[in-house]
C-alpha positions, -999 to 999 in steps of 0.1 A, spaced: -648 -683 -252 -628 -681 -284 -599 -658 -289 -598 -634 -318 -572 -641 -345 -567 -617 -374 -549 -631 -405 -535 -604 -427 -524 -611 -462 -519 -596 -496 -532 -623 -519 -497 -635 -531 -490 -672 -535 -472 -674 -501 -502 -657 -484 -528 -679 -501 -508 -710 -491 -505 -698 -455 -543 -691 -454 -549 -727 -465 -524 -742 -441 -530 -721 -410 -560 -697 -410 -585 -723 -423 -572 -750 -399 -574 -732 -366 -598 -748 -341 -630 -727 -344 -639 -735 -308 -606 -718 -297 -602 -690 -323 -625 -666 -341 -605 -660 -372 -609 -629 -394 -591 -629 -427 -581 -595 -440 -569 -592 -476 -549 -560 -475 -549 -557 -513 -587 -555 -513 -590 -535 -480 -560 -511 -480 -578 -489 -455 -568 -516 -429 -531 -512 -435 -527 -487 -406 -545 -512 -383 -521 -540 -393 -491 -517 -387 -504 -506 -353 -508 -543 -344 -471 -548 -351 -474 -565 -385 -442 -559 -406 -448 -583 -434 -475 -606 -447 -488 -632 -442 -491 -627 -405 -515 -634 -377 -523 -612 -348 -535 -632 -318 -541 -618 -284 -524 -585 -295 -492 -603 -306 -481 -604 -342 -469 -637 -356 -452 -636 -391 -454 -666 -413 -428 -670 -441 -424 -639 -462 -448 -626 -489 -444 -588 -489 -434 -560 -466 -463 -540 -454 -446 -509 -468 -448 -524 -503 -486 -525 -500 -489 -487 -495 
């Protein structure tokens, strides 16, 4: 059974690079990856915040946020 992984990003260069490096390379037999572009779906900002995301790009896997590099604060996207 695969574990859900949500990759939140804002479309910036750092985010796009992280998507290529990490989100697209996760083992599909282990992870069901959902990619959420917060610039295109701002209605999901509250969801990301509730999950503990402080900046993007970030993964939430098993309820735990994992921040990758730094693209933008979540507050900058509001």
